[in-house]
C-alpha positions as CSV (number, residue, x, y, z in Angstrom):
1,X,-18.7,-2.4,9.6
2,X,-16.3,0.6,9.4
3,X,-17.9,4.0,9.0
4,X,-16.6,6.4,6.4
5,X,-13.8,8.8,7.7
6,X,-13.0,11.9,5.7
7,X,-9.9,14.1,6.0
8,X,-9.7,17.2,3.8
9,X,-6.4,19.1,3.5
10,X,-4.9,21.7,1.3
11,X,-1.3,21.3,0.4
12,X,1.4,22.2,-2.1
13,X,2.3,25.4,-3.8
14,X,-0.9,25.4,-6.0
15,X,-3.1,24.5,-3.0
16,X,-4.4,21.1,-4.0
17,X,-7.4,19.8,-2.1
18,X,-6.7,16.3,-0.9
19,X,-9.4,14.0,0.4
20,X,-8.3,11.0,2.3
21,X,-11.1,8.4,2.8
22,X,-11.1,5.3,5.0
23,X,-13.8,2.8,5.9
24,X,-16.9,2.2,3.8
25,X,-17.9,4.3,0.7
26,X,-21.2,2.5,0.2
27,X,-24.9,2.9,0.7
28,X,-26.1,5.8,2.7
29,X,-22.6,6.8,3.7
30,X,-21.7,7.3,0.0
31,X,-24.8,9.3,-0.7
32,X,-24.1,11.6,2.3
33,X,-20.5,11.9,1.3
34,X,-21.4,13.0,-2.2
35,X,-23.8,15.7,-1.0
36,X,-21.4,17.0,1.6
37,X,-18.3,17.0,-0.5
38,X,-20.1,18.7,-3.4
39,X,-21.1,21.5,-1.1
40,X,-17.7,21.8,0.5
41,X,-15.8,21.9,-2.8
42,X,-18.3,24.3,-4.6
43,X,-16.2,27.3,-3.6
44,X,-12.8,25.8,-3.9
45,X,-11.0,26.4,-7.2
46,X,-8.2,23.9,-6.5
47,X,-7.6,20.6,-8.2
48,X,-8.9,17.6,-6.1
49,X,-7.2,14.4,-5.3
50,X,-9.2,11.6,-3.7
51,X,-7.1,9.0,-1.8
52,X,-9.1,5.8,-1.7
53,X,-6.3,3.5,-0.5
54,X,-8.0,2.8,2.9
55,X,-11.5,2.2,1.6
56,X,-12.7,-1.3,2.8
57,X,-16.1,-1.5,1.2
58,X,-17.2,0.1,-2.1
59,X,-20.5,-0.4,-4.0
60,X,-22.5,1.3,-6.8
61,X,-23.5,4.2,-4.5
62,X,-19.8,4.8,-3.9
63,X,-19.2,4.6,-7.7
64,X,-22.0,7.0,-8.3
65,X,-20.6,9.5,-5.7
66,X,-17.2,9.4,-7.6
67,X,-18.8,9.9,-11.0
68,X,-21.0,12.8,-9.9
69,X,-18.0,14.5,-8.2
70,X,-16.0,13.9,-11.4
71,X,-18.8,15.4,-13.6
72,X,-19.1,18.5,-11.3
73,X,-15.3,19.0,-11.4
74,X,-15.3,18.7,-15.2
75,X,-18.1,21.2,-15.5
76,X,-16.1,23.6,-13.4
77,X,-13.0,22.9,-15.4
78,X,-11.1,21.6,-12.4
79,X,-8.8,18.6,-12.3
80,X,-9.7,15.5,-10.4
81,X,-7.6,12.4,-9.8
82,X,-7.9,9.2,-7.7
83,X,-5.3,7.3,-5.7
84,X,-5.9,3.6,-5.3
85,X,-3.8,0.9,-3.6
86,X,-2.0,-1.5,-5.8
87,X,-4.5,-4.2,-4.8
88,X,-7.6,-2.2,-4.4
89,X,-11.1,-3.7,-3.8
90,X,-12.4,-1.0,-6.1
91,X,-10.6,-2.4,-9.2
92,X,-13.4,-4.6,-10.4
93,X,-16.1,-1.8,-10.5
94,X,-13.6,0.8,-11.9
95,X,-12.5,-1.5,-14.7
96,X,-16.1,-2.7,-15.4
97,X,-17.4,0.9,-15.7
98,X,-14.2,2.1,-17.5
99,X,-13.9,4.9,-15.0
100,X,-10.1,4.7,-15.5
101,X,-10.5,5.9,-19.1
102,X,-12.0,9.3,-18.0
103,X,-10.2,9.9,-14.7
104,X,-6.5,9.9,-13.9
105,X,-5.9,7.1,-11.4
106,X,-2.6,6.6,-9.6
107,X,-1.6,3.4,-8.0
108,X,0.4,3.5,-4.7
109,X,1.1,1.3,-1.8
110,X,-1.4,1.3,1.0
111,X,-1.2,4.3,3.2
């Protein structure tokens, strides 16, 4: 089992916050991620991109974390987008929940 690794960087002329995640976004790790990232981003006005290309395991707790973060960003009128690999294991849940209809999702080759 691979623990969740998080890398937060600011880049570009408009200072975009980029989160690169790898490992598991599931269970307790997803719950802790949600709490931590909401606190971290609370005072950052930048748009947020979450790179999920290296996520190996993803469940409903991970999906909940993403939807809560999306709701928080929307309430603060900030842009959020996701990056998935072309053959992402997250596809089934994202399509089933229609998350792709309310969040910009970009497909890229694995990092």
